[in-house]
C-alpha angles and dihedrals in degrees: 000000000000119000100186122037112199114206118191146136120269095254090062094052094111092054092049091048090054092049092047091051091052093049092050091052086058091052099262125125120223137188127214128163102240093058097042096043088062089059095046108033115184096023110127115252094239093053093045095050099039095071093040092054091046090056097041122105092208137013113228114202116195107210113194138152087264091054093047093047097046117358093171121207100290100067089049090051092050093048091050091050091050092049091049090053092044094237124175113251129224112191115208113196116208117184093335133091123235091244090054090048091048092048097047100038109026089158091061093043090053094058091051088071095207098316112166112246126226120218115229113205111228111248090007103068093145090066090070093059096088090055091047093050092049091050093048092051092050088054089054095253105135126188114268127001130255110254093007114148109231123217090254091053097041110113114247115249117237129206090263091057094057116095109246111260127166119218127191118200113210118189146143108264094206095067110005104045096106097049091043089055092051092048090048092052094049094047091046090056090057105034101025128261093262091060098053118071124201114161102235093038098044105038108082117250109267094019118122116262097227138165088241092060091050093045091054092049092051093046092053099042124103095198126037104202109197117193109208115204129175091268097045114122111217123191142112121264124292123217092287092058094248122116112257130180113230088237090052099246116167116297124263112250116270092257090069097046091073091061095048103072091073093056114124114264089242089067097051117115125232115272107266115246 
């Protein structure tokens, strides 16, 4: 369970990483998007942060000139989630004064409900960690948790512990065969070989490579993993049901045509003339 959630804009990722490392040396756990998104690729930002904010003891908001100039959508989403869950806020000021912050983002300042800010020295973010730790302890947030299972103690998941999920790997054999094979092998180690489909690896030797076999694999998969290489032709189906690029590049292989009919209408190519 995270104790400190660190909200920030992408340009301040290095500063947050340094703060998080310092907190963890003091026995605290922290959560920031760059680190967690590596563990859960493909999970939408909103879904990934919702649970983390729910579990956090305090919401750290890094306010910088970058954040004030262009906060982007994600910081706003995270703040709204923290307000909804009535989290305590910890403002971290990087290269801006509190008065500047209050003047430029009065809406953010309002949700902090009088929380005392901590100044973060530019290029020396780790120096603010002792102040952070002292503040956290005064708020009753102590390092570690009684009964918490640490990463070292956490039991390793085996293949039988993983929820069954079927993945189909779609790729262009001419220029993505090698990487597709490596991805297949890694996914098979985690999800089991029977749950990862790659045409040449999954269709039995001697069996016919048919549209029907591919259609069945696509129909039964939970995840359609499409490897896009420079020569991949991406488009929704033309009138014949096959996927055609509006500039008439070579067709996708038949195994991908089955996945195309569900493409949004906004992605469909003009009817070839």
